[in-house]
N, C-alpha and C positions, 0 to 999 in steps of 0.2 A: 597709323589710323584704324578703327573698328573697320566690321565689314560682315553684310548679314547676306543672306542669299534666299529672296523666295522662290518659290518654288511653285508653276501654274500646270494645272490637271486639263487645261483645252488650248491646245497653242492656235488653236486660230481667233479663241476671242482675243490672245494675249496678241497675236498680231491686227487684231481690229484697233481694242487699249493702247498701243502704241503707232500705229498708223504703216505709211510705207516709210520707206529709208527711215523710223524710228524718232519722228518728226514730233511724236508726242515725252519720246523718251528724253530728246534733250533739254525741250522745254522742264520735264520736271528735272532733271541733271541741273539744268541754270537754276531753277528758282531755288533750289534746294541747296547750291553748290556741292555737287556731287559726284563721283566718276560712278557710269551707270553704263552698262553695256551687255545686251541682254543675248544669251547664250542658249539656243533652243529653245526649254521652257523654266531656264534660271537667269535670273535677274541678280548677279552681284551687285552690292551695294556697300559703296567707300566715302567715311563720310566722316562729321562730326555725330557722335552717340543721338541728339538731341535733332541731330536734322536726319539722321537716318531711321529713326523713329519717325518723324512726322513723313516722310515721305515712303517709308513701308504701308502705312496708316491709310496714306492714300490712294497709294497705288491697289491696296486691298478693296479699299470703297470702291473705287470705280470700276474695278474688274466685278464683281459682286454687281454692281449695277448693269452693268451690258450683259449679264448672265440671267441676272434675274428681269430686267427694264424695270423703266421708275415713269414715277408722275411726276408733272410738274403744273405746281397749285400757283393760281395769282388771284389775289383781291380783284373780284369787277365789278358789280355795283350791287346796290342796296338788292335783294331777293321779294323785296315786299312790290307795292303799288306801283315806284317809281320807274321799272323796268316797261311796263306795260305801256307807258306815255312813248318810246321809238317807235318809229316805224317798222316793220319786219318780224318775222319768225324768231323767234327765241334763238336760234344759230345765229342768225344776224343782228340779231343784240346783243350777244355775249361777243362774237368774235373778236368786235372792233376794240373790246376791251384785253383781249387773248393777243392781240396783233403784236404786242413788242416784243410777247413772250415768242413767237413764230420765229419777227424777223433775226431777236439773238439766238434763236435755235438755228434756223440755216445759216447766219452767220458761219456759228463754230462748226457747221456738219457741209458736206457739199449736199446740195438744195435735193438732187436725188437720192443721195445715201438716207438723210432724215424725214423724207416722205416715206421711203420704203417701212423704217423704223416705225413711224406715226402710225401706219395701215396695218405694218405685224404687230402692235400693239404692243412694240416694246418700250415704248416711248408714248406716254399718253396726255394732253394738256387741256388740265378741265378748269373753270373760273371757279370760282368760294363765295359764296352766295354771302352776304354781310347783313 
C-alpha cells in the first residue's frame, strides 16, 4: 500500500488542526479509508494512491486556513433599497441573514473557541450584497 509523509512546521497549529485526542484525524482517516498516526510534526499516511492525494490536499488546505485565517461569505439580501425597509441599524438587519452561518460555525467548534477566533479576526463572517 502506498505511503506519504506530511511534515508540519508549527506543532501548535498541527495540534489545533487535529484536536485533542486526534478527534479530527480519526474523521479524516474514516472519510478517506486511510491509516493515519501523528508522530510529532510528521503525519504518515497509508492508503490507496487517490485517497492519499485527496487527504493530503485537504489536510494542507485546512492547515493553511488555520495559519492564515479565513472569511465566510454568505449572500444576504439586496444591497439596494429593500434593506432599508427592515427595522434597526445595518448590523441588526444583516445579522439575521448570517445567523445560520454563525450557528453552523458554533456547532463545529466550541463556542468560546469560535468567539475567540472571530474576535482575533482569524475567522470573519461577512454578508455579500446582491
